[in-house]
N, C-alpha and C positions, 0 to 999 in steps of 0.2 A: 506440554506445554509445548509449545512452539521450536524449534531449533532456530539461530539465526546462521546463515552464512556469514563469514570472512568477508568481510569489502577490503577495501580498499582505505587509503586516508582520504582521497577523494571525491570515492565515490558516498554512494547513497540506499537506502536500500527505497520502498516504497509498499505498502502490505494494504489492502484495501480490502473492508466490509460494508454486510450491509448499511443500511445507513436506516432504519427502518426499524431490526433486531439488534446492530452490534454485533452481532454474528462474522470472525473472520470465512473471508473467503476465500481459497486455494487459485491459483493460478488461470484454471479453465473456467469458473463462479462457483465452484463448490461450493457449501458451510465445509471446513475442515477442523475433520476428523480423527484424525490420524496423521504424527509424530512422520510420517514417509509423504504427506501432500510438502509442493514447493506453493508461501506465500509471498514470497520479500520476491518482485523483482528488483533487480540493483543496475543500477545509472550512475554513468561515469563522469555527471558532472548533476545539479543541485537543478538547471536549466533544461535540460533534457527530461528529467523527474516533473517537473512539471506541465508537459508540455502531455507528456505524456496521460496525467492526471486531468488536465482538460479538455483533452483528445474525449479519454473516457467516459469523460461525466456531460459531453457535450450529449454523447451518446444516449446514456443510462443517470438519470439526476438522485436518483436512490440507490449510490453510491457515494465510499464516504472512504477517502484516503489520509495513510499515517505515513509523516519522511521519516526516514533516521539515517544521522549521521553515522560515518562509520566506528564512533562509539553507545550506535544504538540509542543516542539518547533525544527523543523527538526536537526535531525541526517544522517541520511548520505540520498544523492538519488544514483540511477541507471538508467541513461539513460538506454530506447529501444535498445538495439543493431547494431539494422533495423541498428537504422541511426548514429548511433554516428560516 
């Protein structure tokens, strides 16, 4: 199970995955295999999260992203452009 970090009410957590397989990826880009791995990147607001997703997808069109609010409710999902 993926550990969810505590985030503030105004913050957003971004989770990255391989768009072809759906495997969750660590911040380093490896497939998530253990609870010791960090998979959420935290941003102070939704705009910063969106900028990050757009930048990374412009460099790698095989990645998809899920953006969560402080309650870990899905706010936005970005499908991998390669398979859109």
